[in-house]
N, C-alpha and C positions, 0 to 999 in steps of 0.2 A: 525611432520616429518614423512616421509614414512620409513618402516621397512629397505630399502636399505640405507637411509641417517642415520638411527640409527646405523646399522652395520658399516657404514664408521666412525662414532664417536668412537664407541668401538674399531675399528680397530687402530685408531690413539693412544689410550691409551695402548692397548696391544703391539703395536709396539714399542712404546717408553715410557717405565715406568720411565726412568730418568727424561724426561721432566715432568712428572706427579709429581714425587717426588720434583723436584726443584720448581715447581709451589706452592706446600704445603709449603716449606721452605721459599719461597719468602713472603708468607702470614704471616710468623712468627710462623708457626706450627712446632711442633717437630715430627719427624718421627722415629718409632721403626720398624726395619725390622723383619719380621716373616718367618722363615724357615719352610720347609714342616715338618710333614704333618698336624697335628692338634694343631697348636700353639693357645694359649688362647687370641684371638684377642679381645674378649669382655673386658678383663680386660684392654688391651692397650687402647681401645676405651674409656672406662669409665674413665681413669685416665688423659685424655686430650691429648693424643698422636694420631697420625695418623698411624694406622697399615698398612705396606706396604709389600707385599709379596716378599719374596726373593727365588725364585725357580731356580736361575741361568739362563744361557742363551746358545744359540748354539753358540759355538766359539771354536777356538783351544786353548788348555790348555798348558800354559807354566810356569807361577809362581807357580801355585798350585802343580806342580810336585816336588818342593822343600820339600813339606810336605807329598804329597799322592803317594802311589804306583800306577801304572798304571791300576791295576785291580780294583780300587775303583770306586764307583758308579759316573758317570760323572755329575749328578745333583749336588752333594755335592761338587765335585771338582770345578765345574763352579762357585758355590756360593763363595768358597774361592778365586777363580781366580778374580772374580769381586771386591771382597773386597780388595784384594791386589793391584789392578791397579787403584783403587780410584773410582770406578763407584758409590760405595755406600756413597761417601763422603758427610757429613753432617747429616747423621743418628745419632740418639742419642744412639742407642743400637741395638743389635740383639738377639732375642730370639730363641734358637735352642732346639727343643725337643729331647728326647733320645728314639725314637720309633724304631730305628735299629741300628746296630752295626757301620754303617758308620756315621750316625748322631752323635753318641757319640764321635767318633773321630774328627769329624768336629769342634765341640765346643772347643776342647782341642787345636787343631791346629789354630783356629780363634784367640784365646788368644794370641799367640806368632806372628802370621802372620799379624793381622789386629789390632794394639795396640790402634789405635784411636777410635775405635768403641767397647764399652764394649760388653762382651759376657754374656747373661743372660741364664743360663740353666733352662729347664723345664723337670724334671725327672717324668715320668709316670710309674705306676705300670704295669706289665703284668696282674695279676689278679685284673682287674679294677672293677668288678661287686659286690664282697662282700663288707659289711660296712668298712672293714679295707682298701679295695681298694679305696673306695670312700674318706676315711680319709687321705689316703697317697696323692692321687691327689690333695685334698684341701690344704695339707701342701706344695705342689709343688707350687700351686698357690700363697700360702702366701709368698713364697720366691720371686716369680716374682713381687708381689705387693711391697715388701720391696726394691727390686733393682730398680723399676721404681719410687719409692718415692725418692730415691737418686738423680734421674734425674730431680726432680722438680714435679713429678706427685702427685696427691692426690687421696686417696682411699676413697670412700663413698659407703656404701651399696646400697643405693637408686639409685646412678648414675650407679652402675654396673647392677642393675635390669633394668634400662632403656635402657642401652646398650645391654642387653640380648634380650630385645623386639625388639631393631632395628635389631639385627642379626636373630631373629627369622622370623622377616618380610621378610628379605632378602633371608633366606632359602626357605620360602614359594614362593617367587617370582621365584627363580631359579628352584625350582621343577616344578612350572607351566611351566616355559620356557621349560624345558626338554620334558614335555607332549606336548606342542604346537609344538615344533620343529619335534616331531615325526610324525607330520601330514603335514610337509612342506618339501618335498624332494627337493625343489628348492632351499632351503637354503643350502649354500656350507658348506663342512667340515671346510673350513677356517673361515668362518662367525661364525659358531657354537663355534669354538675354541676361537675366538675374544670375544664373549659374556661371556664365562666363564673365560678366562684369564684376562680380564680387571677387573674383580671383586677383584683381589689381590691388584690392584694399585689404588683403589679408596675408598674414605670414604664410608661406607656401605649404609648410607641413600641415598647419591648420586647416587650410582650404582643401588640401588632398584628403585629409580624413573625413570632411564633410562630403565631398564629391564621391568617394568610395562608398560611403553609406547611402548615398543618393543612388548610385548605380545598383547596389544590391537591392534597395527598395523597389526600384524601377523594374528590375528583372524578375521580382516576385509579383508583379502587378500585370494583369492581363492587358494587352495593347488595346487602345481604342480604335475606332474606324470612322470613316465618312468624310475625311479632309484630303484636300489635293497637295500631295507632297512637291515643294519647290526648292530650289538652291537659291540662296541669297548671297550676292557678292558685293564687296565694297570696303570702305575703311570702318565705318561704324554703322550699326543697326540697333541702337539701344534706345531710341526715342519712344516713350511710351505711347504717344498717339499713333506712331508708325505701327508698333507691334500690335496695338488694339485693332488696327485696320485689318491687319493680316488674319487675326482671330475671327473678326467679324465677317470676313470674306470666305471663311472656311478653308483657309490655307495653313499649312504648317511647314516649318523648316526642317527638311529632311537631311539638309547638309548646308555647310556655309563656306564661303571663301571670304570671310571678314577679318581684316586686319586685327581688330579688337578681339576676335574670338578664336577660330580654329588655325589661322595662320600662325599665331603665337606658339602653338604646340606641336607642330609638325616635325621638328628637328631636335634631336637630343645632343647633348655634350658627349663627344667620343671619349673612350678610354685614353689615358695617357698620364705619364708621371708628372709632367709640367702642366698643371691644371690651367695656366693662363693661356698657353698655346692651345690646349685642348678647347678651350672657350672660343678662341679666335678660329679654330677650325670648324666649331659649330656654326659660326656666322658664314664661313666660306661655304659650307654644305647647304645653306638655306637657299631656297628658290621659290618661285611661284607667288611672287608678291610684286606689286606695282612699283614699290619703291626700292626694289632691288634689281640692279642692272641685269637685264635678260634680252639679249639680242634675239633669241629664238622665240620669245613669249610663250615659254612651256606653260605658263599658268592657264593659257587658253586651252590647252589639251586636257590639262588636270580638270577644269570645270566640265568639259564635255564628257570625259571619261567618268567623272563621279556622277553625273546625271544618268549615264547609261548604267552604271554599276548598281545604283540604288533605286532605279526606276522612277526617277523624278520627272514630274510632268512639265516643268519650265524653269527658266532663270529669271530671277529678279535682280537686276543691278540697282544698288543704292549708291547713288552718285553724290559724294560730298561736294557741295558747291564749291568751285575754285580750286579743286584738287587736280592739278595738272597730271601727275602720274596715272591717276585712275582714269582721266578723261583720255589719255593717249591710248590706254588699253581697252577702252570700250569698243572702239571699232572692230579690232580682230576678234574680240569676244562675240559681238553680234553676227559678224560674218560666219564664224566657226559654228555657232548655235544654228543659225539658219541653214547652213550647209548640211548640217546633221539632222535637220528637221526637229529642232528643239525650240519651242516658243521662248521669246526672250523679250523683256521691256525694261525700261529704266524709270526711275523716280529720283528726283534731286532733292537733297535734304541739306540743312545745315543746323548748327547749333542755336540759331536765333529764331527758327521757325515757330511760330504760334499756332498757325493754321495749315491743316494737311488735306484741304479739300482737293487740290489739284492732284496730289499723290493717291488720295482716295479714288478719284476718277480713273487714274491710269491703272491701279491695281485692280479695281473693279472690272475694266475692260480685259485686263490680263486674265483674270479669273474667269471670265465668259470665255476666252479663247481656250483656256485649258478644258472647259466643260464640253466643248465641241466634239 
């Protein structure tokens, strides 16, 4: 297939994850929903389930307001909304990590609002790097294993090790894709988003095969020209209207620091006889994310270094409304970019937005700055 045909296939998956989920269920497979940000999909995969990303969707919120105040993150609210209206019907369970205050409340609300889909908590430590942090994370994984066993899953150390290798290969493919896409400005922001978003809705070895085929197709295609390269940072950047504006303005994403995109694939599971401990060590090794405790704010340096390394013209921060961790990080990001002479701007989005005219104005002004 050509790279255009592959992107079309990935678009269909990203556009209609419900159809993808129903297809797995029709095959007799059990689906376990995985809420953001770093749910241990490797465990779910190893125990015979299909991990299915649950990042909500762009829609008006109604039922979720019975449990959530208006100022709560719309990603979490839309996950609850979709659960309450039956979109996730057929799933065996949902795993929700505790990496921000909103996710902690989401799990508790889910227990009462969506009674037919069991809630499995995954409690992560803030101090994840010391030995006691690794032990704490491992204990959390053991609880997830125990809950999945109640649903018919079977845990085996060798199976988890094999699943970790499947996920490591997928990580490598997604990192390579990010590098290749940086050299292909003709790839639209929407196509890039589809490549990353579809990963949440497909069994990882299936998605890896498609991405590796896409990489080969792109490497055999002459790179386009004429667009300004930018780095996009934030939690989500998958809204069709947002991506359409980037394409309209002649901007292309040469790198991202998006929680739902490249941040997922930076860290592999290390080698180790005890697969569960190795998985906990992976979490300990993770960095450069707003929801991970980082007193030094190393994420800021990563953004600046990436801009310089890839010859990027500027940084666009996509701020999910009411996301406290991202809001806290924006000030040091802005200061560091300005100190390095890197143009930076911010647009605010959420899952309920129907109109992007304010974002369009900000991005247009940003584009004009980059052209100067």
